Structures are given as C-alpha cells and as structure tokens.
N, C-alpha and C positions, 0 to 999 in steps of 0.2 A: 358407352360401359355397354357390355354384351349380355352382362350378366344381372339379372335382376335378383333383389334377395328376400329371402323370404324369410320371417321370423322364427327363433331359432329354436320356438317349443315347438311349432307346425315341423319345423327340419328334424327333432328327434323323435318327435312323437312316428312320420311318416316310417322313419329309419329305422326307430324300436316295434314298429307295427309289422313291417314286412318282416324282417326278423324273426319276428315271434309266428306271424302264420306261416313259416320258413321252418321254422323248428319243431311246430305242431304239426307239421304235415310230413315229418320226417323230408325233408327236400323231396318233395313228390313234383315239385313243382318245375313245368321244362321254361329252360330260358332261351330267349333269343340274342345269336349272335350278329355281331358287326364284319359285315363283309365290305370287301370294295370291289367292284366292277372296273378292270384297268382298261379296258377296251378288248380283251380277250380271255382272260377269267377271273373266277371269284377266289378274291382272297381274305379269308381271314385277319382280322385286322386285330391281333393278338393283342397288341397295346392297349387297346379301350374294354370297358370293361361289359359282360355279358347284360342283358337289357330283360330285369325282371319281368314278364307279361303278363302277372296273373297279381301281382302285388299292387294292391292299390287302395288308397287311403279312402272312408267312406265319405267323409266329410267335405272332401273335393269334387269327388264322382260326382257327388250332388250338385255342387256350384256349379264346376262344368259343363252339367246335365241342363240346367237355365241359362248358362250363357252361350253356349253355341246354341244360335239360331238359322236352322237351314231354311226354315218352314218361314221365318218374316219376310216379307212381300218384297222390302229394298234389298234382302241379299240374294233372295230365291233370282231375281230379276237379272241383278248385278253377275253373276254365278251364272246365268244363260247368257249373256250379251258377250262376254268373254267368253265359251264354251262352243260358242256359236261358227268361232271359224274352223273348228275338225266337229262338225256335224255328226249324229249318229252314237251308237253307246260311250261308255265310258272308253276315252284314252289317253297315252301316252300326252299326246297335243296337248289335249284338254287341261292337262295337272298341268305343264309346262306354260300354257299362257296364262291360266290362276296364278300360278307361284310367281311367273314372270310379271304381271300384275300386279301382287300385294307388293314386289320388291321397287319393280321399276314404276308404277303408273303406266300412262297412252298416251295417245296424242292427245288425250282432254284432261288427264288427272295426273299429276306429278304422282312424285314416288313415296312411301311407306315414312312417315314424319316420326322416329324414335324420341320420345320422351318419357324419362324413368318417372316413377311416382311410386306410391305407397304399395309395395307388393304383396302383400295379401290381400288387396281391394280389384275384386277383378270385377271385369265391366264388363258388359252384355255387348254380342260381337254388333248389333244394329246404332248404340251407341259409338263403337270403334269407328264402327266406318261414318256415322254423320259426323265425328268430331274430327279424322281425316276429309271426309271432302268440304267440311268448311275451314278448314282451312290449306284447300287446295291438294290433298293427297289422297292417294289411296286408303288408307289409316294412321290412325295415332294410337302412339304408348308403348310399351315396353313388350317382353317377351311372352308375357302371359296376354295380352290381348292381340300380337300377333298367331300366334299360336289359335288363341278361339277366332281369331276371324277366320284363320284359311282355313280350319275345319268346318266353318259353319258355309264358307264357300264351297270347299269340295262333298263337300254332305248333300247342299242343295240343288247339286246335280248326280246324284248317286253312289259318289263314294264313299266306304269306306273310311274313318281315320281313327284316330286317337291321341291323345294330347300326354308327352313324357314329360317329365321333374328330372331332370341330373343336378348334383350335387357336388359339389368342389370347396373341400375346407367349410369354410361360413357362407357361405353363396350357394344358391340355387338359377339355375334356368327352364325356363319349359320352350317346347318346340313341338309341333306336330307330324305325323307322318301318316301316310295313307296307302290302302294294303293293295298289293298286284296281282296276287294272285296267291298259288300252289305252285311250290318252286317246280320247275320242268322249263318245256319248251314255250307255253307262252309265254312266262315269265321271263323267260331269256331275250326272247326275240321283242319284249316291251325293254329289258334293261339295257340290249343292244342299241337299239333307237336312241333311247338318250342319250348312252354312252356317244352317238355319231352324231345327234343334235346337238349336241352343247361340245364337244370333244373332251368331256372332261370324267375323271374318272368318277362315279356312281356310289352313293353309302347305301347301304340296307340294312337291317336287320331280317335277317329266318329263323325261324322257330325249331328249335332239334325236336321239338315233339314230332316222329315219323307219321303220324299220322294225321295228320296238319300242314308242316314244313311251310307256311304260310311266310308270305316274303311283306316288307313296307318300306318303302322309299322315306328317305330322311326329308324332312320338308325344313330345317330349320335356315337360319341369316346368318349361318358361320361362313366368312368370305373364304375362298382360297389363297394360295399362294401367286395368285393374280391378282389379288382384290376384287372377287368378281361372286356372288353368289346366284346362286341355280340351282334347280330341284336334285335331290341326289348331289347336294356338296356334302364338305365334311362335316364330321361330326363334333358335337361342343367335347373340347378335353375334359371329362367327369372322373371324378372317383365312384362315383354308381349312379344308378338310374334307375328308374319304374316307372311302368306305367299309373298311371293317376285317371284317366278316363278314355271310355271306349263308347264309337258310338255303338246303340241299343239298333242297330238295323235288323232283321229277322236273316238277313242273305248276306254275305258278300260279295259283288261280282267282279270278276278279273277284268282288268285293263287292257285295251285292246292295243296292241305297238306300232299300226300304218293308220294313221290319221291323214285324213284328207283336209286340204285348204280351200275354206272355201271363199275369205274374201281379203282385201291385201289393204292395209293401212294409206298405200299410194301408190298411185298408178302411170305409169308411159302410156299416154292416147296416140301417140300420131308415130309409131314405130313399129312394126311387125317383125316378127322373129324370121329370120333368112334374107332378109332386106338390104339388098346394094345399096347404100349413102353415100355420099361427098364427103369430104375432109369437117368440112364445115355443118352443121345441122344443127334447127333451132329444136330443141324439144320442146315438147307440152305435156302436161300431165297434170292429174288430180292428188290430193291428198289430205288425211284429217290436221294438216298441221296450218298454220295462220293464226288466229289470235290465241295459238297455244304456248305460246314461247317455242316449241320448236322449231326445228331450219331443213326442209328437204335442199338434196344435194341430191347430185347424177354422177354415180361413177362406170370408168370405164378400164374393162381388163383386156390386156392384148394377151389372144389366146398363144400366139405363138411364140412369145419372150416369156410365158410364163408370167405375165405384171409385169409390174403394183399394178394394184389399183388409183386410178388417176381420178384427180376426183373436180367435180365441176361445179363451179356456181351456177345458184338456181335464183330467181326474183320469183317469191310465191306471193300473193292478194291474201286479204283477212280471210275470203273463202276458203281458200286452199287452192288456187288453182296458178300452177308454175308454170316458167318457160325457162329454158336453161339455151346456151349457144356452148353445143358439144363440139369438140372438137380430136376425132378420129384419126391419131398416128400425126408422125410429122409433116412440117412444109414438102412439097413435092411428090416426087410418082414413088419415094423409095417404101411405102406402104400399102401402094396399090394393089388390091387380093386380098389382104392381110385378114382378118379375123376379128372381132371384140365382143366380149360379153358385158352387157349393159344394165345395170338396173339404178335404181332410182330408190332413196331413204331416207327418211327423217328419223333426227337424233334431236338431243339436249347438248351434244355439244357441238364444240363449232370446228368446224374441219378447216382446214389450208387450202385453198383451192393448188393442187399438187400429186404428187405421188404419197401415197399411203400404203406401204405395207398389210399392216393389221387392222380391221375395223374396229370400231368402238362395241363395244360388249350388248348394248343396247340395241345394234342393228339388226340382231338376229330374227326380231321378232317385227322388226317397223321396214321395212325391206317390199320394192316391188318384184314380182317376176322376173326369172332373168331372160335377156331376149339377146338370141347372138345376131349380128350383123357381119353383114362385108363389105369392106371398102373397094368403091369403085373408080373409074376412072377418075384424075380429076381436069 
C-alpha cells in the first residue's frame, strides 16, 4: 500500500481550512506548479494539481515540528556519515546519498521497511530510525514516517525541507521535498546533474510568485515505469495537495550542482588506470561487503565493441576483502591491444557470471572508480 490513510475528520478539516483561508485572502496566495525536467527542458505537468504553498494546518504543523528531529544526535550523526561522500556545503550529491540510503540502505543496513499503521499517529524521527535499525533497515513505518525521517536527515546537514499532504478520494499520502534554490542558472545546473546522475526525468515544484521562484525537489517514494525510486521521482497521483509543515530555518541555502566523491564502498587495489594486462588477472580489492549479505562482483566492459558488461564472480571474506579471477577478452591473440573498462560493485542482487547489458539500480551508489586497461600480448 503506497498511501497512508488519514482520518476523514482531519482530511475534511484540512481541505475546508485551505478553502477558507484561500477565500478570505481573495485567492492571493501563490501556488507551486509541478514541472518535469526531461533531460533538455522543463515541462509543466498540467495533469497534476498545483501545490498550495501557504495553506498549512496549524495542528499538523505543530506535530511535525516536534517529530522532525534534525538536532537529535543519532539523526545528525547518520546524516553526516551519509553526506561525507560528497564533502562541503549542500550539494545534489548529498541529496542523492541521503535519499538512496533511505530507500536502499547501504552496505551495512537494509532498505526501508514499509509497515502501515494508524495514520493519525505520528512517530518521532529518532524512534523511526531506531525501529528500522533494530529490524535491519534504514527506517520503519508508513509514508508519514518516511517523510519525517527524510526531512530530519536533510535538515540535519543544512537543507530546508517541507512535508506535503496529498489527497486522493478518501485516502491521504505524505512526502517530503527539499529546497534547491531560486529558479535560474544555479538550479538548472542542479536539476541537470540529477537528471544525468539517474538518467531519469526529475519532478519539481516551482513557485509562481515572481519575487521567489523557489524550486523544490520531490523526495517521495513513488516508483517509475521501471519500478525504481529516486530523488526527483514521479509525483503521486493526487486530486489536491498542500504543504503542512516547513522547516523554520531563517535562511534557505541554495544547493550546489557538482559534488566531489570522497570515498567508495568498494575498491580495486592491485590494478592501475592505464595498465597493460594479460588475458587472465587475479584482481584483489576491499569492500564494505562481508557480513552484510551483499556480494561483490567485477564488471568488465569491452570498449571497442561497446559492451555489454561481463560479470566476474568474486570470493569475499568476512572482513570485506575479495579476489576475482578476471578474464579480459577472448582466448588467443584476437583481443590483444583492445581496451577494457573495469569496475567493482557490491549489490544485494545475485548476478550470473556472463554478460549483462543493464546494471542493477542499486549499483549506482555501490561501485568503485572505473579503471581503463589495455590487453597486452598473450
């Protein structure tokens, strides 16, 4: 179930409150318009309703103020551990890292554990995190819990976030959004980076007010047509929606577009970029796999022939060290002088040794630096 159910009384109250405030102000509130970045341009999603940016339920806002806990030690420590892969100030890479951790976990932690429960009971972020860790996941709960923990982790490392309630017939759904900046060159670069990173369309809300033009990135868990979740993924199909909570930060900091990767969860330790290699090589490396249930693999990409990837199995010890007997090309001399791209990955999926044209979706964050080598004479 993708939607958490809100009590009918709360839903009716929220909707009536929003309509009442709007009428009292003679429609003076600006709204946020949903847009989709398709890799080249921003296209308004006209089939989706606009987001009321100032229609806020006072009761829920106060509840979320308490439940979102960016200053909790466990929340802040985890957020910094995730974000350090992209050091420095707020960047698109940190957003990706935190979002992907929430969905997929990491080399030590399993994915989000979805459990529906009483939707008018809002848990504290620290409890959501502890419940997840106790059961081997990044967190546990329904859409409200996911939005609360997402906002807490983002806020803990300096981002401005908000929580949206979307309504569809008799059901309600909650999700978080993160502030990217004011529409313009800086935000264009961030959105382009996200699109290129995921190779996906990116969903955003853009404020109509010419004095702000604020842009917010969707952090919902809706899956796309490829059954994948990602930061900036599809909006949920809702009849109407409104912001029910927004961070109280005095200043909103624009997000950077070009993060720098600091560390990798898996490395190849005995092969250098530009090396000349024989047809058979015993590769060695380190990883965060081992007692985590993840498996390490080596992937070889024949550059001249344009792929596909060739999956090479590994033997991984409990401390994460691994080795693999890798084959570069075909037997004999036919592939002498050819170039190959090499990288190591860790994944929850069992990959079969042989060719694979599409990498598993969770490999994007769990891979080593790519190395290019050239096959020498046999």
